[in-house]
Every structure is written in structure tokens, then in C-alpha cells.
KOLDREN-317738 format. One record per residue: residue number from 0; x negated, z, y of N, C-alpha, C, O in turn. Coordinates in pm, whole numbers, plus 50000, padded with zeros to 5 digits. Each point is the difference from the previous one (the first is absolute). Example, Ala and Ser with C-alpha at 12.3 -4.5 7.8 and 13.67 -1.06 7.14 Angstrom:
BEGIN
n:0&n.X:48681&n.Z:50780&n.Y:49431&ca.X:50089&ca.Z:50000&ca.Y:50119&c.X:49910&c.Z:50000&c.Y:50120&o.X:49896&o.Z:50066&o.Y:49998
n:1&n.X:50139&n.Z:49862&n.Y:50107&ca.X:49918&ca.Z:50006&ca.Y:50119&c.X:50077&c.Z:50073&c.Y:50109&o.X:49949&o.Z:50017&o.Y:50111
END
This chain:
BEGIN
n:0&n.X:27876&n.Z:05977&n.Y:59053&ca.X:49940&ca.Z:49934&ca.Y:50086&c.X:49849&c.Z:50072&c.Y:50004&o.X:50000&o.Z:50122&o.Y:50014
n:1&n.X:49891&n.Z:49821&n.Y:49976&ca.X:49850&ca.Z:50051&ca.Y:49943&c.X:49961&c.Z:50067&c.Y:50136&o.X:50037&o.Z:49962&o.Y:50111
n:2&n.X:49887&n.Z:50141&n.Y:49861&ca.X:49938&ca.Z:50073&ca.Y:50119&c.X:49854&c.Z:49916&c.Y:50033&o.X:49943&o.Z:49937&o.Y:49911
n:3&n.X:50023&n.Z:50069&n.Y:50183&ca.X:49852&ca.Z:49962&ca.Y:50037&c.X:49941&c.Z:50111&c.Y:50049&o.X:50068&o.Z:50093&o.Y:50043
n:4&n.X:49751&n.Z:49913&n.Y:49956&ca.X:49992&ca.Z:50110&ca.Y:50041&c.X:49841&c.Z:49908&c.Y:50061&o.X:49935&o.Z:49909&o.Y:49948
n:5&n.X:50049&n.Z:50158&n.Y:50165&ca.X:49853&ca.Z:49989&ca.Y:50071&c.X:49907&c.Z:50120&c.Y:50081&o.X:50043&o.Z:50097&o.Y:50060
n:6&n.X:49840&n.Z:49869&n.Y:49923&ca.X:49902&ca.Z:50107&ca.Y:50049&c.X:50052&c.Z:49968&c.Y:50179&o.X:50039&o.Z:49901&o.Y:50062
n:7&n.X:49932&n.Z:50267&n.Y:49979&ca.X:49984&ca.Z:50009&ca.Y:50149&c.X:49873&c.Z:50082&c.Y:50102&o.X:50038&o.Z:50091&o.Y:50074
n:8&n.X:49865&n.Z:49885&n.Y:49924&ca.X:49937&ca.Z:50069&ca.Y:50036&c.X:50029&c.Z:50123&c.Y:50114&o.X:50075&o.Z:49989&o.Y:50097
n:9&n.X:49845&n.Z:50131&n.Y:49867&ca.X:50045&ca.Z:50089&ca.Y:50077&c.X:49839&c.Z:50069&c.Y:50061&o.X:49908&o.Z:50072&o.Y:49963
n:10&n.X:50139&n.Z:49843&n.Y:50159&ca.X:49843&ca.Z:50055&ca.Y:50089&c.X:49966&c.Z:50059&c.Y:50024&o.X:49879&o.Z:49988&o.Y:50021
n:11&n.X:50186&n.Z:50146&n.Y:50006&ca.X:49965&ca.Z:50104&ca.Y:50038&c.X:49899&c.Z:50076&c.Y:49898&o.X:49885&o.Z:50040&o.Y:50021
n:12&n.X:50211&n.Z:49969&n.Y:49835&ca.X:49933&ca.Z:50033&ca.Y:49881&c.X:49876&c.Z:49962&c.Y:49965&o.X:49910&o.Z:50074&o.Y:49961
n:13&n.X:50085&n.Z:49758&n.Y:50060&ca.X:49917&ca.Z:49954&ca.Y:49943&c.X:49895&c.Z:50001&c.Y:50103&o.X:49911&o.Z:49928&o.Y:49954
n:14&n.X:50055&n.Z:50113&n.Y:50155&ca.X:49895&ca.Z:50036&ca.Y:50101&c.X:49952&c.Z:50150&c.Y:49940&o.X:49880&o.Z:50024&o.Y:49994
n:15&n.X:50216&n.Z:50071&n.Y:49963&ca.X:49935&ca.Z:50083&ca.Y:49986&c.X:49931&c.Z:49997&c.Y:49878&o.X:49901&o.Z:50071&o.Y:49983
n:16&n.X:50151&n.Z:49834&n.Y:49908&ca.X:49914&ca.Z:49988&ca.Y:49876&c.X:49895&c.Z:49933&c.Y:50038&o.X:49910&o.Z:50041&o.Y:49927
n:17&n.X:50040&n.Z:49868&n.Y:50155&ca.X:49873&ca.Z:49914&ca.Y:50033&c.X:49908&c.Z:50125&c.Y:50066&o.X:49882&o.Z:50018&o.Y:49970
n:18&n.X:50197&n.Z:50070&n.Y:50130&ca.X:49894&ca.Z:50093&ca.Y:50022&c.X:49969&c.Z:50105&c.Y:49912&o.X:49881&o.Z:50032&o.Y:49996
n:19&n.X:50204&n.Z:50034&n.Y:49926&ca.X:49918&ca.Z:50076&ca.Y:49893&c.X:49921&c.Z:49893&c.Y:49857&o.X:49918&o.Z:50048&o.Y:49921
n:20&n.X:50109&n.Z:49870&n.Y:50077&ca.X:49913&ca.Z:49908&ca.Y:49917&c.X:49875&c.Z:50017&c.Y:50035&o.X:49911&o.Z:50037&o.Y:49922
n:21&n.X:50067&n.Z:49925&n.Y:50261&ca.X:49879&ca.Z:49999&ca.Y:50053&c.X:49914&c.Z:50116&c.Y:49984&o.X:49883&o.Z:49996&o.Y:49961
n:22&n.X:50190&n.Z:50120&n.Y:50077&ca.X:49952&ca.Z:50139&ca.Y:49989&c.X:49975&c.Z:50040&c.Y:49898&o.X:49911&o.Z:50084&o.Y:49990
n:23&n.X:50164&n.Z:49865&n.Y:49888&ca.X:49946&ca.Z:50030&ca.Y:49863&c.X:49879&c.Z:49946&c.Y:49929&o.X:49932&o.Z:50054&o.Y:49913
n:24&n.X:50054&n.Z:49815&n.Y:50150&ca.X:49869&ca.Z:49939&ca.Y:49996&c.X:49895&c.Z:50002&c.Y:50079&o.X:49907&o.Z:49919&o.Y:49992
n:25&n.X:50104&n.Z:50204&n.Y:50114&ca.X:49863&ca.Z:50040&ca.Y:50052&c.X:49954&c.Z:49894&c.Y:50093&o.X:49882&o.Z:49984&o.Y:50029
n:26&n.X:50238&n.Z:49928&n.Y:50025&ca.X:49939&ca.Z:49901&ca.Y:50109&c.X:50059&c.Z:50069&c.Y:50134&o.X:50095&o.Z:50077&o.Y:50009
n:27&n.X:49796&n.Z:49859&n.Y:50119&ca.X:50065&ca.Z:50048&ca.Y:50081&c.X:50035&c.Z:49884&c.Y:50082&o.X:49943&o.Z:49896&o.Y:49967
n:28&n.X:50130&n.Z:50097&n.Y:50124&ca.X:50053&ca.Z:49904&ca.Y:50087&c.X:49930&c.Z:49873&c.Y:50032&o.X:50038&o.Z:49885&o.Y:49977
n:29&n.X:49851&n.Z:50158&n.Y:50082&ca.X:49897&ca.Z:49889&ca.Y:50037&c.X:49903&c.Z:49946&c.Y:49903&o.X:49916&o.Z:49917&o.Y:50036
n:30&n.X:50091&n.Z:50128&n.Y:49836&ca.X:49984&ca.Z:49960&ca.Y:49894&c.X:50070&c.Z:49897&c.Y:49954&o.X:49955&o.Z:49888&o.Y:49975
n:31&n.X:50180&n.Z:50156&n.Y:50013&ca.X:50099&ca.Z:49911&ca.Y:49956&c.X:49988&c.Z:49879&c.Y:50092&o.X:49990&o.Z:49895&o.Y:49938
n:32&n.X:50010&n.Z:50097&n.Y:50158&ca.X:50000&ca.Z:49893&ca.Y:50110&c.X:49875&c.Z:49891&c.Y:49985&o.X:50004&o.Z:49877&o.Y:49997
n:33&n.X:49879&n.Z:50216&n.Y:49994&ca.X:49922&ca.Z:49876&ca.Y:49962&c.X:49976&c.Z:49974&c.Y:49847&o.X:49910&o.Z:49930&o.Y:49955
n:34&n.X:50187&n.Z:50140&n.Y:49970&ca.X:50001&ca.Z:49922&ca.Y:49874&c.X:50105&c.Z:49847&c.Y:50000&o.X:49991&o.Z:49887&o.Y:49952
n:35&n.X:50102&n.Z:50186&n.Y:50125&ca.X:50129&ca.Z:49884&ca.Y:50001&c.X:49938&c.Z:49887&c.Y:50083&o.X:50092&o.Z:49919&o.Y:50009
n:36&n.X:49795&n.Z:50027&n.Y:50061&ca.X:49931&ca.Z:49918&ca.Y:50095&c.X:50004&c.Z:50012&c.Y:50124&o.X:49983&o.Z:49907&o.Y:50079
n:37&n.X:50047&n.Z:50255&n.Y:49965&ca.X:49965&ca.Z:50038&ca.Y:50185&c.X:50175&c.Z:49979&c.Y:50066&o.X:50054&o.Z:49958&o.Y:50102
n:38&n.X:49979&n.Z:50092&n.Y:49787&ca.X:50208&ca.Z:49986&ca.Y:50051&c.X:49940&c.Z:50132&c.Y:50092&o.X:49886&o.Z:50045&o.Y:49996
n:39&n.X:50206&n.Z:49991&n.Y:50070&ca.X:50011&ca.Z:50136&ca.Y:50108&c.X:50059&c.Z:50086&c.Y:49918&o.X:50075&o.Z:49989&o.Y:49903
n:40&n.X:49856&n.Z:50135&n.Y:50178&ca.X:50051&ca.Z:50137&ca.Y:49938&c.X:50161&c.Z:49991&c.Y:50042&o.X:50086&o.Z:50035&o.Y:49921
n:41&n.X:49938&n.Z:49925&n.Y:50180&ca.X:50154&ca.Z:50016&ca.Y:50058&c.X:50087&c.Z:49930&c.Y:49887&o.X:50097&o.Z:50054&o.Y:49946
n:42&n.X:49864&n.Z:49838&n.Y:50030&ca.X:50051&ca.Z:49963&ca.Y:49854&c.X:50006&c.Z:50067&c.Y:49885&o.X:50100&o.Z:49989&o.Y:49929
n:43&n.X:49826&n.Z:50066&n.Y:50047&ca.X:49984&ca.Z:50101&ca.Y:49893&c.X:50121&c.Z:50108&c.Y:49968&o.X:50064&o.Z:50024&o.Y:49897
n:44&n.X:49938&n.Z:50028&n.Y:50234&ca.X:50041&ca.Z:50108&ca.Y:50083&c.X:50156&c.Z:49950&c.Y:50019&o.X:50086&o.Z:50087&o.Y:50008
n:45&n.X:49939&n.Z:49817&n.Y:49997&ca.X:50175&ca.Z:49934&ca.Y:50013&c.X:50039&c.Z:50009&c.Y:49869&o.X:50087&o.Z:50084&o.Y:49978
n:46&n.X:49868&n.Z:49845&n.Y:49918&ca.X:49997&ca.Z:49992&ca.Y:49859&c.X:50030&c.Z:50144&c.Y:49944&o.X:50093&o.Z:50022&o.Y:49923
n:47&n.X:49819&n.Z:50075&n.Y:50125&ca.X:50015&ca.Z:50136&ca.Y:49968&c.X:50156&c.Z:50083&c.Y:50020&o.X:50072&o.Z:50057&o.Y:49918
n:48&n.X:49942&n.Z:49922&n.Y:50231&ca.X:50149&ca.Z:50030&ca.Y:50064&c.X:50094&c.Z:49952&c.Y:49937&o.X:50106&o.Z:50059&o.Y:49983
n:49&n.X:49857&n.Z:49790&n.Y:49959&ca.X:50161&ca.Z:49978&ca.Y:49985&c.X:50037&c.Z:49902&c.Y:50095&o.X:50107&o.Z:49947&o.Y:49971
n:50&n.X:49836&n.Z:50009&n.Y:50142&ca.X:49984&ca.Z:49928&ca.Y:50107&c.X:50044&c.Z:49844&c.Y:49935&o.X:50090&o.Z:49933&o.Y:50051
n:51&n.X:49849&n.Z:50031&n.Y:49856&ca.X:49970&ca.Z:49859&ca.Y:49946&c.X:49919&c.Z:50013&c.Y:49866&o.X:49949&o.Z:50108&o.Y:49970
n:52&n.X:50038&n.Z:49779&n.Y:49947&ca.X:49963&ca.Z:49977&ca.Y:49887&c.X:49881&c.Z:49901&c.Y:50037&o.X:49986&o.Z:49916&o.Y:50089
n:53&n.X:49937&n.Z:50125&n.Y:49809&ca.X:49874&ca.Z:49908&ca.Y:49981&c.X:50030&c.Z:49842&c.Y:49987&o.X:50116&o.Z:49964&o.Y:50017
n:54&n.X:49799&n.Z:49956&n.Y:49958&ca.X:50048&ca.Z:49890&ca.Y:49998&c.X:49981&c.Z:49984&c.Y:49837&o.X:49965&o.Z:50101&o.Y:49940
n:55&n.X:50057&n.Z:49779&n.Y:49988&ca.X:49992&ca.Z:49991&ca.Y:49843&c.X:49850&c.Z:49977&c.Y:49961&o.X:49957&o.Z:50026&o.Y:49888
n:56&n.X:49975&n.Z:49929&n.Y:50206&ca.X:49853&ca.Z:49993&ca.Y:50004&c.X:49920&c.Z:50150&c.Y:50017&o.X:49899&o.Z:50022&o.Y:49934
n:57&n.X:50152&n.Z:50071&n.Y:50152&ca.X:49967&ca.Z:50140&ca.Y:49998&c.X:50069&c.Z:50063&c.Y:49879&o.X:49960&o.Z:50104&o.Y:49948
n:58&n.X:50143&n.Z:49828&n.Y:50011&ca.X:50043&ca.Z:50120&ca.Y:49890&c.X:49923&c.Z:49959&c.Y:49895&o.X:49991&o.Z:50089&o.Y:49916
n:59&n.X:49953&n.Z:49817&n.Y:50057&ca.X:49903&ca.Z:49944&ca.Y:49861&c.X:49868&c.Z:50057&c.Y:50051&o.X:49947&o.Z:50078&o.Y:49922
n:60&n.X:50006&n.Z:49906&n.Y:50160&ca.X:49851&ca.Z:50090&ca.Y:50021&c.X:50008&c.Z:50166&c.Y:49992&o.X:49911&o.Z:50060&o.Y:49939
n:61&n.X:50196&n.Z:50011&n.Y:50123&ca.X:50019&ca.Z:50107&ca.Y:49963&c.X:50027&c.Z:50064&c.Y:49875&o.X:49964&o.Z:50115&o.Y:49977
n:62&n.X:50118&n.Z:49795&n.Y:49918&ca.X:50033&ca.Z:49977&ca.Y:49836&c.X:49834&c.Z:49982&c.Y:49951&o.X:49963&o.Z:50096&o.Y:49931
n:63&n.X:49961&n.Z:49827&n.Y:50086&ca.X:49867&ca.Z:49997&ca.Y:49951&c.X:49946&c.Z:50120&c.Y:50022&o.X:49950&o.Z:50056&o.Y:49902
n:64&n.X:50046&n.Z:50026&n.Y:50255&ca.X:49936&ca.Z:50080&ca.Y:50004&c.X:50022&c.Z:50113&c.Y:49980&o.X:49904&o.Z:50073&o.Y:50025
n:65&n.X:50212&n.Z:49991&n.Y:49928&ca.X:50069&ca.Z:50111&ca.Y:49945&c.X:49987&c.Z:49956&c.Y:49837&o.X:49990&o.Z:50099&o.Y:49928
n:66&n.X:50009&n.Z:49797&n.Y:50013&ca.X:50030&ca.Z:49976&ca.Y:49832&c.X:50148&c.Z:50024&c.Y:49982&o.X:50052&o.Z:50072&o.Y:49915
n:67&n.X:50006&n.Z:49855&n.Y:50178&ca.X:50141&ca.Z:50029&ca.Y:49960&c.X:50065&c.Z:49814&c.Y:50000&o.X:49947&o.Z:49896&o.Y:50040
n:68&n.X:50165&n.Z:50127&n.Y:49904&ca.X:50105&ca.Z:49880&ca.Y:50008&c.X:50054&c.Z:50012&c.Y:50113&o.X:50034&o.Z:50113&o.Y:50035
n:69&n.X:49993&n.Z:49750&n.Y:50073&ca.X:50016&ca.Z:50003&ca.Y:50126&c.X:50148&c.Z:50088&c.Y:49984&o.X:50006&o.Z:50085&o.Y:50088
n:70&n.X:50096&n.Z:49914&n.Y:49833&ca.X:50109&ca.Z:50048&ca.Y:50000&c.X:50012&c.Z:50150&c.Y:49998&o.X:50098&o.Z:50070&o.Y:50021
n:71&n.X:49760&n.Z:49966&n.Y:49943&ca.X:50021&ca.Z:50142&ca.Y:49966&c.X:49981&c.Z:50077&c.Y:50189&o.X:50052&o.Z:50107&o.Y:50033
n:72&n.X:49879&n.Z:49819&n.Y:50045&ca.X:49992&ca.Z:50019&ca.Y:50112&c.X:50121&c.Z:50046&c.Y:50085&o.X:50017&o.Z:50085&o.Y:50088
n:73&n.X:50072&n.Z:49806&n.Y:49837&ca.X:50143&ca.Z:50009&ca.Y:50114&c.X:50109&c.Z:50127&c.Y:49935&o.X:49999&o.Z:50046&o.Y:49886
n:74&n.X:50084&n.Z:49987&n.Y:50219&ca.X:50118&ca.Z:50102&ca.Y:49937&c.X:50128&c.Z:49904&c.Y:50033&o.X:50010&o.Z:49937&o.Y:50105
n:75&n.X:50082&n.Z:50062&n.Y:49797&ca.X:50071&ca.Z:49886&ca.Y:49996&c.X:50137&c.Z:50037&c.Y:49940&o.X:49987&o.Z:50064&o.Y:49896
n:76&n.X:50113&n.Z:49919&n.Y:50134&ca.X:50129&ca.Z:50013&ca.Y:49934&c.X:50060&c.Z:49882&c.Y:49973&o.X:49968&o.Z:49895&o.Y:50055
n:77&n.X:50156&n.Z:50119&n.Y:49824&ca.X:50064&ca.Z:49886&ca.Y:49977&c.X:50147&c.Z:49997&c.Y:50078&o.X:50069&o.Z:50101&o.Y:49993
n:78&n.X:49973&n.Z:49798&n.Y:50072&ca.X:50140&ca.Z:49972&ca.Y:50050&c.X:50079&c.Z:49952&c.Y:49889&o.X:49939&o.Z:49932&o.Y:49918
n:79&n.X:50150&n.Z:50083&n.Y:50067&ca.X:50086&ca.Z:49944&ca.Y:49862&c.X:50134&c.Z:49938&c.Y:50089&o.X:50076&o.Z:50072&o.Y:50065
n:80&n.X:49937&n.Z:49774&n.Y:49924&ca.X:50088&ca.Z:49928&ca.Y:50082&c.X:50095&c.Z:49903&c.Y:49888&o.X:49934&o.Z:49958&o.Y:49905
n:81&n.X:50183&n.Z:50012&n.Y:50096&ca.X:50074&ca.Z:49916&ca.Y:49964&c.X:49979&c.Z:49853&c.Y:50052&o.X:50015&o.Z:49974&o.Y:50119
n:82&n.X:49947&n.Z:49926&n.Y:49783&ca.X:49968&ca.Z:49861&ca.Y:50079&c.X:50150&c.Z:49953&c.Y:50060&o.X:50119&o.Z:50013&o.Y:49969
n:83&n.X:49806&n.Z:49927&n.Y:50130&ca.X:50079&ca.Z:49915&ca.Y:50095&c.X:50086&c.Z:49894&c.Y:49980&o.X:49925&o.Z:49911&o.Y:49959
n:84&n.X:50195&n.Z:50041&n.Y:50047&ca.X:50027&ca.Z:49904&ca.Y:49924&c.X:49938&c.Z:49834&c.Y:49987&o.X:50027&o.Z:49910&o.Y:49921
n:85&n.X:49880&n.Z:50097&n.Y:50194&ca.X:49914&ca.Z:49873&ca.Y:50005&c.X:49871&c.Z:50051&c.Y:49880&o.X:49947&o.Z:49899&o.Y:49953
n:86&n.X:50007&n.Z:50202&n.Y:50002&ca.X:49961&ca.Z:50013&ca.Y:49911&c.X:50045&c.Z:49980&c.Y:49844&o.X:49933&o.Z:50008&o.Y:49897
n:87&n.X:50186&n.Z:49968&n.Y:50122&ca.X:50084&ca.Z:49976&ca.Y:49849&c.X:49972&c.Z:49886&c.Y:49968&o.X:49991&o.Z:49929&o.Y:50101
n:88&n.X:49986&n.Z:50004&n.Y:49781&ca.X:50032&ca.Z:49884&ca.Y:49949&c.X:50126&c.Z:49969&c.Y:49958&o.X:50024&o.Z:49889&o.Y:49953
END
């Protein structure tokens, strides 16, 4: 039977990465909020605490701001599983 892998985002580690990237780029939270179209500072702090993830649109904006691929913003691990019987043909 073939093993299948799929990525699972580690939210808290992703938050730490987002915070580190912002600080490494010398960007204040207020400036980031302005760049992102007026999102709240509270939203940014929630991302950086790992309470939630940015939307896809916000991840895209962050990737452009930091000159990285969207995937580089995320910390994830791969989970492995065998296919369920309904996945088999």
C-alpha cells in the first residue's frame, strides 16, 4: 500500500517566523498594517502569537514585502498516512 503525505501548518512556529521576518526587515507593526491596507495591529499580533494565520491575500502581500515565496512564510511538517479504502481504485 502506498503511503501518502500531506503538509500540516505549525501555527505557533509560523507566527514566530512571521515576527522574525518583520523584525529582520526592520518593519514596525504600524507600518506593516498600513502596507497591508489598514489591517489592525491586533491582527498582526495574533499571527505572530500563533493564535491564527493570515489570509491567503495577506500571505501573498507579506511574501511580496519580504521578497520570499509564500511557502517560505510557513512552518509545516508532513504527516504520512496510508490511503483509505475509498482512495483505492
